[in-house]
C-alpha positions as CSV (number, residue, x, y, z in Angstrom):
1,M,0.1,0.2,-0.2
2,G,2.6,2.8,-1.1
3,S,4.9,3.7,1.3
4,T,3.6,2.0,3.9
5,L,4.6,-1.3,2.6
6,R,8.2,-1.7,3.1
7,A,10.7,-4.7,3.4
8,T,10.4,-6.8,6.4
9,T,11.7,-9.4,8.2
10,L,10.1,-12.7,9.5
11,R,10.7,-12.8,13.4
12,S,8.8,-14.6,16.0
13,T,6.7,-12.0,18.1
14,T,6.2,-12.2,22.1
15,A,5.2,-16.0,23.3
16,T,1.9,-16.8,23.6
17,P,0.8,-16.8,27.4
18,H,0.1,-20.5,28.1
19,G,-2.7,-21.1,31.2
20,I,-5.9,-19.1,32.0
21,T,-5.2,-15.5,31.7
22,G,-7.5,-12.5,31.8
23,T,-7.5,-12.0,28.0
24,D,-9.2,-15.5,28.0
25,L,-11.6,-14.6,30.4
26,L,-12.7,-11.8,28.4
27,L,-12.9,-13.7,25.2
28,L,-15.3,-16.7,27.0
29,L,-17.2,-13.3,27.9
30,M,-17.1,-12.3,24.2
31,A,-18.3,-15.5,22.9
32,L,-21.2,-15.8,25.4
33,I,-22.3,-12.0,24.2
34,W,-22.0,-13.3,20.7
35,G,-23.8,-16.3,21.0
36,V,-26.9,-15.1,22.9
37,N,-26.7,-12.2,20.1
38,F,-28.1,-14.1,17.5
39,V,-31.4,-14.7,20.1
40,V,-31.5,-11.1,20.7
41,V,-31.6,-9.8,17.0
42,K,-33.9,-12.9,16.2
43,F,-36.6,-11.6,19.0
44,A,-35.8,-7.8,18.0
45,T,-36.5,-8.2,14.2
46,G,-40.0,-9.5,15.3
47,V,-40.6,-5.9,16.9
48,F,-38.4,-3.8,14.6
49,A,-38.3,-3.9,10.6
50,P,-34.9,-5.8,10.5
51,L,-33.3,-2.8,8.7
52,A,-34.6,-0.5,11.1
53,F,-33.4,-2.5,14.0
54,N,-30.1,-2.9,12.2
55,A,-29.7,0.8,11.5
56,L,-30.3,1.4,15.3
57,R,-27.5,-1.0,16.6
58,V,-25.0,-0.4,14.0
59,G,-25.2,3.7,14.7
60,L,-25.4,3.2,18.6
61,A,-22.1,1.5,18.1
62,V,-20.4,3.9,15.7
63,V,-21.1,6.4,18.5
64,V,-19.3,4.6,21.1
65,L,-16.8,3.5,19.4
66,S,-15.9,7.0,18.0
67,V,-16.0,8.0,21.9
68,V,-13.8,5.5,22.8
69,V,-11.4,6.6,20.0
70,R,-11.7,10.4,21.1
71,V,-11.6,9.9,24.7
72,G,-8.3,7.2,24.4
73,G,-6.5,9.5,22.2
74,H,-6.1,6.9,19.4
75,A,-4.8,8.0,16.0
76,L,-7.2,7.3,12.8
77,P,-5.9,6.3,9.9
78,R,-5.6,8.8,7.1
79,G,-4.8,9.0,3.5
80,R,-5.5,5.9,1.0
81,D,-5.5,3.9,4.2
82,L,-8.7,5.6,5.7
83,R,-10.5,5.4,2.2
84,I,-9.9,1.6,1.7
85,L,-10.9,0.9,5.1
86,L,-14.4,2.8,4.8
87,G,-14.8,1.1,1.2
88,L,-14.0,-2.6,3.2
89,G,-16.6,-1.2,6.3
90,F,-19.3,-0.7,3.7
91,L,-18.7,-4.6,2.8
92,G,-18.2,-6.2,6.1
93,N,-20.0,-3.9,8.2
94,G,-22.7,-2.7,5.5
95,A,-23.6,-5.3,3.0
96,Y,-23.1,-8.1,5.5
97,Q,-25.6,-6.7,8.1
98,I,-27.9,-6.0,5.7
99,L,-28.0,-9.4,4.5
100,F,-27.6,-10.9,8.0
101,I,-30.1,-9.3,9.6
102,E,-32.4,-10.0,6.5
103,G,-31.6,-14.0,6.6
104,I,-31.8,-14.0,10.3
105,S,-35.4,-12.4,10.5
106,R,-36.4,-15.3,8.3
107,T,-34.7,-18.2,9.6
108,R,-34.1,-19.8,13.2
109,A,-31.0,-18.1,15.1
110,G,-29.7,-21.2,15.4
111,D,-29.3,-22.1,11.8
112,A,-27.5,-18.6,11.1
113,A,-24.9,-19.1,14.1
114,L,-24.1,-22.2,12.6
115,L,-24.3,-20.9,8.8
116,I,-21.6,-17.9,10.1
117,A,-19.5,-20.5,11.8
118,A,-18.7,-21.9,8.5
119,A,-16.7,-18.8,7.9
120,P,-13.1,-20.4,8.5
121,A,-14.1,-22.5,5.5
122,F,-15.4,-19.4,3.0
123,M,-11.8,-17.6,4.4
124,A,-9.6,-20.6,3.2
125,I,-11.2,-20.8,-0.3
126,I,-10.8,-16.9,-0.6
127,G,-7.3,-17.0,0.4
128,W,-6.7,-20.1,-2.0
129,L,-8.1,-18.5,-4.9
130,R,-6.0,-15.2,-4.1
131,G,-3.0,-17.2,-3.9
132,S,-2.1,-16.0,-0.4
133,E,-2.5,-19.1,1.6
134,R,-1.9,-22.9,0.6
135,T,-4.3,-25.1,2.6
136,A,-2.7,-28.8,3.4
137,P,-4.6,-31.7,2.7
138,R,-6.4,-31.7,6.3
139,G,-7.6,-28.3,6.0
140,V,-9.2,-29.2,2.3
141,A,-11.0,-32.0,4.3
142,G,-12.1,-29.6,6.7
143,I,-13.6,-27.3,3.8
144,V,-15.2,-30.3,2.5
145,L,-16.7,-31.2,5.2
146,S,-18.1,-28.0,6.6
147,L,-19.4,-27.0,2.8
148,V,-21.8,-30.6,3.4
149,G,-22.8,-29.5,6.8
150,I,-24.2,-26.1,5.0
151,V,-26.1,-28.6,2.7
152,F,-27.5,-30.4,6.3
153,V,-28.3,-27.0,7.7
154,V,-30.1,-25.2,5.1
155,F,-31.8,-28.2,3.9
156,G,-32.7,-29.9,7.0
157,D,-35.5,-27.4,7.7
158,S,-36.7,-27.3,4.0
159,T,-40.2,-29.3,5.3
160,A,-41.2,-27.3,8.6
161,G,-44.3,-26.3,7.2
162,A,-45.2,-23.5,5.0
163,S,-42.3,-21.2,6.7
164,G,-39.9,-24.1,5.0
165,G,-39.3,-21.8,2.0
166,S,-38.8,-18.7,3.6
167,A,-36.5,-20.5,6.0
168,I,-34.3,-21.7,2.9
169,L,-33.9,-17.7,1.9
170,G,-32.8,-16.5,5.0
171,D,-30.6,-19.3,5.0
172,V,-29.3,-18.2,1.6
173,L,-29.1,-14.7,2.7
174,I,-27.0,-15.6,5.4
175,L,-24.6,-17.7,3.4
176,I,-24.3,-14.5,1.0
177,A,-23.4,-12.6,4.2
178,C,-21.2,-14.8,5.6
179,L,-18.7,-14.9,2.5
180,C,-19.3,-10.7,2.2
181,W,-17.7,-11.3,5.8
182,S,-15.1,-13.8,4.7
183,L,-14.1,-11.4,1.7
184,Y,-13.8,-8.6,4.2
185,T,-11.3,-10.2,6.6
186,V,-8.9,-11.6,4.0
187,L,-8.6,-8.2,2.5
188,L,-8.6,-6.1,6.0
189,Q,-5.7,-8.6,7.4
190,P,-2.9,-6.5,5.9
191,F,-4.0,-3.5,7.8
192,T,-4.6,-5.1,10.9
193,E,-1.0,-5.5,10.9
194,R,-0.3,-1.6,11.2
195,V,-3.6,-0.3,12.2
196,D,-4.6,-0.5,15.9
197,G,-7.8,-2.3,16.5
198,I,-9.9,0.3,18.2
199,P,-9.9,2.9,15.4
200,L,-9.8,0.1,12.8
201,S,-13.1,-1.0,14.0
202,A,-14.6,2.4,14.5
203,V,-13.9,3.4,11.1
204,T,-14.8,0.2,9.3
205,M,-17.9,0.5,11.2
206,A,-18.6,4.3,10.3
207,G,-18.0,2.8,6.5
208,G,-20.7,0.1,6.9
209,A,-23.3,2.5,8.7
210,V,-23.6,5.2,6.0
211,P,-24.9,3.0,3.1
212,L,-26.9,0.9,6.1
213,L,-28.4,4.2,7.3
214,L,-29.8,5.1,3.9
215,V,-31.2,1.9,2.8
216,S,-32.8,1.8,6.4
217,L,-34.3,5.0,5.9
218,P,-37.7,4.0,4.7
219,S,-38.2,1.9,7.8
220,L,-37.0,4.0,10.3
221,A,-39.6,6.2,9.0
222,R,-42.7,3.6,9.2
223,T,-41.5,2.4,12.6
224,E,-44.2,3.5,15.2
225,W,-41.9,4.4,17.9
226,P,-44.5,4.8,20.7
227,S,-45.2,1.6,20.5
228,V,-41.7,-0.2,20.8
229,T,-41.3,-2.0,24.2
230,M,-39.0,-1.7,26.6
231,G,-37.7,-5.0,25.3
232,A,-37.1,-4.0,21.9
233,W,-34.9,-1.1,23.2
234,S,-32.9,-3.5,25.4
235,A,-32.5,-5.5,22.4
236,V,-31.0,-2.3,20.6
237,A,-28.8,-1.7,23.5
238,Y,-27.6,-5.2,23.8
239,S,-27.0,-6.0,19.9
240,G,-25.2,-2.5,19.8
241,L,-23.4,-1.7,22.9
242,L,-22.4,-5.4,24.0
243,A,-21.7,-7.6,20.5
244,L,-21.1,-4.6,18.4
245,A,-18.7,-2.5,20.5
246,L,-17.6,-4.2,23.6
247,A,-17.2,-7.6,22.5
248,Y,-15.2,-6.1,19.1
249,L,-12.7,-4.4,21.8
250,F,-12.6,-8.1,23.6
251,W,-11.7,-9.7,20.0
252,Y,-8.9,-7.0,19.2
253,R,-7.5,-7.2,22.8
254,G,-7.1,-11.6,22.1
255,V,-5.7,-11.0,18.3
256,K,-3.0,-8.5,20.2
257,D,-2.6,-10.8,23.2
258,L,-3.1,-14.2,22.2
259,G,-2.9,-14.5,18.2
260,P,-5.7,-14.9,16.2
261,T,-5.7,-19.0,15.7
262,R,-6.7,-19.1,20.0
263,T,-8.8,-16.1,19.7
264,G,-10.4,-17.9,16.6
265,M,-11.2,-21.0,18.7
266,Y,-13.3,-18.7,21.2
267,A,-15.5,-17.3,18.5
268,N,-16.3,-20.7,17.5
269,L,-18.3,-21.6,20.7
270,Q,-21.0,-18.9,19.3
271,P,-22.9,-21.9,17.7
272,V,-22.9,-23.8,20.8
273,I,-24.3,-21.3,23.1
274,T,-26.6,-20.1,20.4
275,L,-28.2,-23.3,20.1
276,V,-28.6,-23.7,23.7
277,A,-30.1,-20.0,24.5
278,A,-32.7,-20.5,21.5
279,W,-33.8,-23.6,22.5
280,A,-34.1,-22.4,26.3
281,T,-35.7,-18.8,25.3
282,I,-37.4,-19.2,21.9
283,G,-38.1,-22.9,21.8
284,E,-35.8,-23.7,18.9
285,T,-35.6,-27.5,18.6
286,P,-33.0,-28.5,16.0
287,H,-34.2,-31.1,13.2
288,L,-31.7,-34.5,13.2
289,L,-30.1,-33.4,9.7
290,Q,-29.4,-30.0,11.2
291,L,-27.6,-31.4,14.3
292,V,-25.8,-33.7,11.4
293,G,-24.8,-30.5,9.6
294,A,-23.8,-28.9,12.7
295,A,-21.3,-31.8,13.9
296,C,-20.3,-31.7,10.2
297,I,-19.3,-27.6,10.7
298,M,-18.0,-27.8,14.0
299,G,-15.5,-31.1,12.4
300,G,-14.7,-29.2,9.4
301,L,-13.9,-26.3,11.9
302,V,-11.4,-28.2,13.8
303,L,-10.0,-29.9,10.3
304,T,-9.3,-26.2,8.8
305,R,-7.8,-25.0,11.8
306,T,-5.5,-27.9,12.5
307,G,-4.7,-28.4,8.8
308,R,-2.9,-24.9,8.3
309,P,0.5,-24.5,8.6
310,R,1.9,-22.7,11.5
311,S,2.5,-18.4,10.2
312,T,5.1,-15.7,11.3
313,I,3.6,-12.8,11.6
314,P,5.8,-10.2,9.6
315,V,7.5,-7.7,11.7
316,A,9.1,-4.4,10.2
317,E,13.1,-4.2,11.5
């Protein structure tokens, strides 16, 4: 990226700490927040129009992250980096959020969590297509297993009465959203090496908030604000403050302290948490084929993680 890219020497960074640390505990809390958030979003989209709810929660997250950047004195990226990050935010926090919210409003919270969990397989495929990543045979097997699991999850609920067609449409929207997030993550990776996590999150969130707000204006105008319940407002607060703002900060701390692989394993707890929360709160009981799909996706995640060669982070000398 222009003059910001220069020759680097590969060397080991600070060793990852062993045992349970404070960061590990924060990542467990992050996984809990994100897992429950699928159920919260499912509930909220039954009260708000999906796009209206999304605009509210993303807007709230942008405000909070902007305050954190200002109070913490974090430097924002400038010039070309700023323009590219805003564009990536359009993809990862704009298009992704629109597809995600429309998808989860049509399908089950547990299905959405499982399909999103397939993101590592999509990231590996994108990396292979771009020539930026080589995947070992074990990783290839994990990708195939995850894709098989996706088929089971999508079509395992196709006979659930009249809503079956809507559920499949919701699953397809979630899958496209997952592809958007995977592409966003792959393209964002070089910037994570030179831009601090907090301003990075704030800028990309703002880049997604602008198109999201424009698309959501009709839904916001049609919302009957006096009839919105306290529970619905609590869902906005939970999803905006905890899932989009606070949990993102835990995620970036994990990447910094423990590395992306160990941090990513905590994110993989989300589907399990979501399935339990959805069963306990909104009565979602998975069908047999969906449980088979869940096992395939989770097994694929393990194979994909363990199938990649251990990487070294490039550090400028």
